[in-house]
C-alpha positions as semicolon CSV with decimal commas, in nm:
position;residue;x (nm);y (nm);z (nm)
1;X;-3,513;-15,080;12,637
2;X;-3,233;-14,973;12,866
3;X;-3,138;-15,237;13,120
4;X;-2,833;-15,320;13,282
5;X;-2,620;-15,664;13,405
6;X;-2,427;-15,617;13,712
7;X;-2,098;-15,735;13,685
8;X;-1,941;-16,035;13,967
9;X;-1,822;-16,352;13,767
10;X;-1,519;-16,403;13,610
11;X;-1,655;-16,477;13,273
12;X;-1,843;-16,117;13,276
13;X;-1,543;-15,983;13,345
14;X;-1,333;-16,111;13,060
15;X;-1,605;-16,033;12,875
16;X;-1,602;-15,663;13,010
17;X;-1,198;-15,676;12,913
18;X;-1,294;-15,765;12,563
19;X;-1,552;-15,500;12,486
20;X;-1,356;-15,232;12,691
21;X;-1,054;-15,268;12,447
22;X;-1,313;-15,270;12,146
23;X;-1,450;-14,925;12,261
24;X;-1,115;-14,762;12,415
25;X;-0,914;-14,905;12,074
26;X;-1,176;-14,704;11,919
27;X;-1,180;-14,391;12,110
28;X;-0,824;-14,370;12,308
29;X;-0,594;-14,447;12,021
30;X;-0,592;-14,137;11,835
31;X;-0,517;-13,961;12,185
32;X;-0,272;-14,221;12,380
33;X;-0,138;-14,467;12,085
34;X;-0,231;-14,851;12,041
35;X;0,019;-14,898;12,302
36;X;-0,112;-14,749;12,618
37;X;-0,456;-14,854;12,510
38;X;-0,333;-15,247;12,563
39;X;-0,099;-15,168;12,852
40;X;-0,412;-15,001;13,058
41;X;-0,642;-15,285;12,981
42;X;-0,396;-15,532;13,076
43;X;-0,315;-15,312;13,381
44;X;-0,641;-15,176;13,498
45;X;-0,867;-15,423;13,346
46;X;-0,786;-15,798;13,379
47;X;-1,060;-16,009;13,521
48;X;-0,819;-16,084;13,791
49;X;-0,810;-15,667;13,857
50;X;-1,190;-15,656;13,790
51;X;-1,297;-15,929;14,036
52;X;-1,061;-15,760;14,322
53;X;-1,220;-15,456;14,265
54;X;-1,587;-15,575;14,352
55;X;-1,437;-15,756;14,609
56;X;-1,336;-15,402;14,747
57;X;-1,587;-15,071;14,715
58;X;-1,644;-15,069;14,334
59;X;-1,991;-15,186;14,129
60;X;-1,978;-15,265;13,747
61;X;-2,227;-15,331;13,509
62;X;-2,291;-15,325;13,122
63;X;-2,540;-15,130;13,003
64;X;-2,783;-15,375;12,772
65;X;-2,985;-15,181;12,496
66;X;-3,207;-15,416;12,342
67;X;-3,047;-15,709;12,559
68;X;-2,708;-15,647;12,385
69;X;-2,448;-15,521;12,621
70;X;-2,348;-15,152;12,468
71;X;-2,190;-15,031;12,742
72;X;-2,057;-15,012;13,056
73;X;-1,946;-14,871;13,378
74;X;-1,764;-14,891;13,723
75;X;-1,768;-14,650;14,049
76;X;-1,687;-14,652;14,366
77;X;-1,791;-14,499;14,676
78;X;-1,541;-14,344;14,894
79;X;-1,707;-14,222;15,196
80;X;-1,873;-13,872;15,164
81;X;-1,739;-13,901;14,768
82;X;-1,847;-14,149;14,460
83;X;-1,542;-14,194;14,191
84;X;-1,686;-14,236;13,871
85;X;-1,384;-14,502;13,735
86;X;-1,573;-14,550;13,384
87;X;-1,810;-14,470;13,168
88;X;-1,796;-14,631;12,820
89;X;-2,065;-14,640;12,522
90;X;-1,977;-14,871;12,198
91;X;-1,961;-14,681;11,894
92;X;-2,235;-14,865;11,730
93;X;-2,426;-14,733;12,024
94;X;-2,386;-14,355;12,051
95;X;-2,628;-14,107;12,003
96;X;-2,915;-14,336;12,214
97;X;-2,924;-14,200;12,525
98;X;-2,723;-14,493;12,670
99;X;-2,438;-14,214;12,873
100;X;-2,680;-13,962;13,007
101;X;-2,925;-14,303;13,143
102;X;-2,616;-14,447;13,291
103;X;-2,496;-14,130;13,431
104;X;-2,852;-14,056;13,550
105;X;-2,885;-14,400;13,755
106;X;-2,472;-14,342;13,888
107;X;-2,578;-14,013;14,059
108;X;-2,868;-14,149;14,198
109;X;-2,684;-14,393;14,356
110;X;-2,491;-14,083;14,521
111;X;-2,758;-13,914;14,626
112;X;-2,956;-14,215;14,763
113;X;-2,576;-14,279;14,984
114;X;-2,545;-13,964;15,101
115;X;-2,268;-13,857;14,860
116;X;-2,149;-13,491;14,888
117;X;-1,995;-13,509;14,524
118;X;-1,906;-13,741;14,213
119;X;-1,555;-13,732;14,070
120;X;-1,372;-13,853;13,774
121;X;-1,054;-13,840;13,557
122;X;-1,087;-13,808;13,169
123;X;-0,785;-13,747;12,983
124;X;-0,694;-13,329;12,896
125;X;-0,712;-13,428;12,573
126;X;-1,065;-13,633;12,507
127;X;-1,277;-13,337;12,449
128;X;-1,584;-13,478;12,330
129;X;-1,602;-13,656;12,710
130;X;-1,475;-13,339;12,878
131;X;-1,780;-13,165;12,677
132;X;-1,994;-13,438;12,793
133;X;-1,913;-13,403;13,154
134;X;-1,934;-13,028;13,146
135;X;-2,293;-13,054;13,046
136;X;-2,373;-13,294;13,270
137;X;-2,279;-13,004;13,584
138;X;-1,959;-13,113;13,652
139;X;-1,616;-12,855;13,678
140;X;-1,263;-12,888;13,630
141;X;-1,091;-12,929;13,991
142;X;-0,755;-13,020;13,901
143;X;-0,457;-13,104;13,660
144;X;-0,286;-13,414;13,725
145;X;-0,033;-13,631;13,507
146;X;0,019;-13,991;13,663
147;X;0,309;-14,202;13,595
148;X;0,117;-14,586;13,516
149;X;0,470;-14,721;13,457
150;X;0,561;-14,880;13,116
151;X;0,661;-14,534;13,018
152;X;0,293;-14,422;13,004
153;X;0,134;-14,082;13,140
154;X;-0,199;-14,035;13,273
155;X;-0,249;-13,659;13,118
156;X;-0,574;-13,576;13,323
157;X;-0,811;-13,334;13,438
158;X;-1,025;-13,418;13,779
159;X;-1,369;-13,310;13,769
160;X;-1,634;-13,285;14,027
161;X;-1,990;-13,258;14,038
162;X;-2,135;-13,132;14,380
163;X;-2,452;-13,303;14,432
């Protein structure tokens, strides 16, 4: 059974960083290297950063499979757009439809909020995720390189789904 746990507490944020680090090391190390993974976890998913985002316009939730935290998502409402910041499933739970379930939930939230589109950034070399987003109806709207400090860059596509 798929359920959700909204992330609102500092303790949950610490658990989120641990889960995100495990997922990202497995998935992104071959693409960006371990150094960038750890750098990004500290810069973008420290409990303090996540608590600040929650206080602003972000919604974060764990997806649970039979009561076990199996992944997470993060979205931000930006007027007529919904920014899909993160959507990740732990390797042990892939293939069970959790990513699609989370995306369905996110799309419903965007529609209820009157958003005209959903957009996200995805590493250009993350071919499996790019393929999934295209399957869900997203298209590449732009190509960007962003300096995130520490000698690292994010080489991404901005993908968009009109709703």
